[in-house]
C-alpha positions, 0 to 999 in steps of 0.5 A: 738439483734434487732428484724425485727418488732420493733419500737425504740432501747432499751437503758439501761439508758432510761425506754422507747424505743428511737429514734436518733433525729439527724437521724430523722431530717436528714430523714425529711430533705431528704423527705422535699427536694424531696417533695418540688421538686416534688410539685413545678415541678407539680405546675409550669410545670403541670408535675405530674410524679415526684409527683407520684413517690415521693408519692409512695416512701413516702408511702413505707418509712412511711409504713416501719417506722410504721409498720415494723422497723424505722431501714429499712426506706430509708430515716432514713438509709440515715439520719443515714449515714449523721449524723453518726459522730455526738453524738446521741440525744435520744428521746422517740420512742412512740410519734415519732411512733404516729407522723409518723403514721400521716405521714403514714395516709397523704401519704396513702391519697395522694397515693389514690388521686394522684397515683390511681385516678389522682386527681388534685385539692385543696384537694391534694394540701392541703394534700401535703402542710400539709406534707411539713409543718410537715417535714419543722418544724421537720428538720428546728426547731426540732419541731415535731408537731405530737409529741405535738399532742401525748399528747392530746390523751395519758394519759401517756405523752411523755418522752425524747422530743427533746430539753427537751421541755417536762420538765418545765424549765426556759429559759436561757439568750441565749434563751430569746428574747429582745425588741431590737431583736423584733424591728429588726425583725419588721423593717426587715419585714417592709422594705421588705413590702415597697421594695415589693411596690417599685420594678418594676413589671415583665412583664407578660409572656404567659401561657405554656398551649399548644394551639391546632394545626392549622387544628386539629379537634375541641375538642369533647363535652366530652373534652370540659366538662373535660376542663371546669374550676371549679368555685373554680379555677375561684374564686381563679384566678387559671384558667390558672394553672388549665388548665396547671395542667389538660392538657387543651388548 
């Protein structure tokens, strides 16, 4: 019988509690998709409402994963439904808990910055980008970066890692990359580089910031100060985006 407050499942064949890696990757993919949509919505349109909603859900999801039980995490429940016809891949739960604790810390930071304090700047952009990076590596490549960090802080090394990466083994021929394959990759990237320089540029369109209505009173000194573009945005060539994100004309 599974306790409400428990991390990982007990399996007779393994010495440590386990998590289904297929379910974890599916859950990471679901969160990555939602986070990417919210991030691009805020970046392109200046609408932060979806971001606040996703951050709140992200925090609740990881709170349940780490401090209650992964069985009740909404993204993992959806992930379990999506992969329920696939054979499970058992991985060690301890390193997953450490990795997801990093996710909970990032979600807590985003909740404080974006939801509670309405911060819009490079700090929350970097935190959000880091979350996207971690989720992308897990769902696309099966690489749990937090699990790799786990070994740096724990004397007992991780067991049952995804793909058997914890065990020292020789790569099989199908896993090895030949010189011809490297050459094909380099040629492809070089071709894209030259194509980018040869393609005609698209015309620059006006920004989507809203100009003051004719006859409206001039902005107050406080509003002018609030909409003063900070130096970091000027140096990045980010003035128009900064104004868009902060609702300034």
